[in-house]
N, C-alpha and C positions, 0 to 999 in steps of 0.2 A: 504494500499499499504503498510505504515513504518513498519509494520509486517513483508511482505513479503519480503521487503528489509532486516529486519534484518535475517529471516531465510536463504536467501541468501548467506549473512554475513558469518553466522555460518557457513553455509556449506562450502563456500571456504576458511576460515580459517583452516577447518579441511582437506584441500586438500583432499576432497572427489571424486572427479573426474578429468579427462583428456580429453578434446576436442580432435577427433580423426576421422579420416577416419573410417566408418564401415566398417570392413571385410566385402568379397565375402562372401556367406552363412550365415553371422551373422542375427540377427535382434535384432532391438532395442525395448526394452519394453517402453512403455509408462509411463507415470508419472501424478500426478495430485497434487491441491493444497486442502489443509481442513482448515476449519477457526472455531474458539472456541471464544468464549468470558469469559473472565477471572474475575470473580467476587468477590468485599469482602462478607463477611460475612451478610452484609446489603443487598445485591442484586446489589450493584451499580457494574458498569464498573469500572475495574482497567485497564485493559488492553486488547489488541487485539491481538490473537495469531494466527498465519499459519504455517502450519506445509507442508513443500515438501514430497510430499511420491511418492514412485516408485509403478506402478502396477505388484505387483508381484505376481499377480493372473495369468499374463500371462507367468510367469518362467516356464521352462522346467525340471521336473526333470532329473537327469541323466546329464543336459546339464548346466543349470545356478546354480544348487545348487543339494544337495546332503542331507546332514544332517539338519534337522532344529530345531530338538530338543535342548532345552535349560531348565535343571534343574531351579526350586524356592524352596527357604527354603519351608520344611515341615510345616505343622501350628502346628504339634506338638512341632518342634523346636522352632517357635516363641513363645507358649504357656511355655514353660521352660522357656526361656531367660525372658518374662516378669514376671514368677513368682518368678526366683532367682531375678530380679531386685527391685521388691517389696518387697520380703522378707529381703532385705540386705540394703534397700534405696539407690539403685545406680540410678544413671542417666540416661536416654534413650535420643537416640536424631536418628531423622530420617531426611535422606539424600534423595532429588530426585537428578538423575544425568541429567543434562539437555543435551538434543540431545543425550541421549546414544547412540542410534543404529550408531551414528557417528565414536565411538569410534572403533567398528568391523571391521576388514580389510575383503574385499572379497575374500572369497575363490574358486571364479571361474570367467569366462571372461565375465562378464556382460555389457551390452552395454545398455544405454537410449536415450530417445528422452531428449532435453534440455528443461527446463522448461519453461511452458507458460508464457510469458511477460518479459522473460529474457535472451532470444536467443541472442546471441552475435552476433552483426551486422558484415556483412561481414564472418561471421563463420556459417551462417545458415543450410547448408550442413551437419555439422559435428555434431557428436553423444558423447554423455559422456560415458565415458569408466569409470566405477565405479572401484575406490579404497578402499572406505568404503563404509557399508551397509547404506541404506537409510530406514525409515520406511517402511515398505509395503513389501520390500524384503524376500523372503521366508527366508532365512539364517540371517537376521539383528539380533533376541533375541539370536541363539546360537554364533553368532560371537563377540556379546556384554558381552556374560557370559565367552565365552574363554579369552576374553581382561583383563577382571574384577578379573577373575583368576588366571591370571598370573601376574597382578599387584599386589594382593594378597601376592601372594608366592613371589617375587622381595622384598615387605616391613618386611617380616619375618613373615608373616601370615601363620598356618598352616591347611589345610581343613580338616575339623572333617569327621569321617569315616562315623559316622552314617547318616551325612547330608551333600553332597557335597558342600552346601550353606551356610554353617556356618565355618568361619572363625575366629582363634582364635590366639591370640598371646600374649606373656607373655615377658613385658620390665622392669625391675628393681622394681620387687615386682606387678606391676600393668597387670591386665590382659581385654584386649581388645578382642570383640566378635563382628563380622560383620556378619549378617545374610541379603541373597540378596534375594530379592523376585519382580520377574518381574524385573521394572526397579527402584526398591526402596531400600535403603539400611537400616538396623536397627541395630543402633549401642548399645552396651550397654557398 
């Protein structure tokens, strides 16, 4: 229950949806909870994780989404970055973007049923109008990529022509390279 509460808190902090009347002719997609045990290297339970997901498989193409493609760094780019880092004894860092899908803005009008176990009292008849993508929505990965691409450019990174998921920035003689792979970043 604590894991579910933490997930809902994270979702609400991102201003993911507004509760609203479901417009006539619109259908609210369903949602579900997924659960996972996070273990340490010795197999001991570190924490319980709950993820709230939209049932994106019920979305209708052309109505709830158009584009779903999200690029990821090419494996050859990753190999080149690892080779350069090894050759020049550079530090590598890997970062995981927690709740990455919640950073992507919804590009269509999507309504979803309220989360099981967290339906707001007195507002049971209302639906969630999504403002941010949730895991499970068809466009979540693409919208996250567009958001991270925009953030990279705002922070002075330039996209590599050979690989749209590799970003480079030179600052005071130091070069930073960031490769985006699905929901992970590899920073050299």
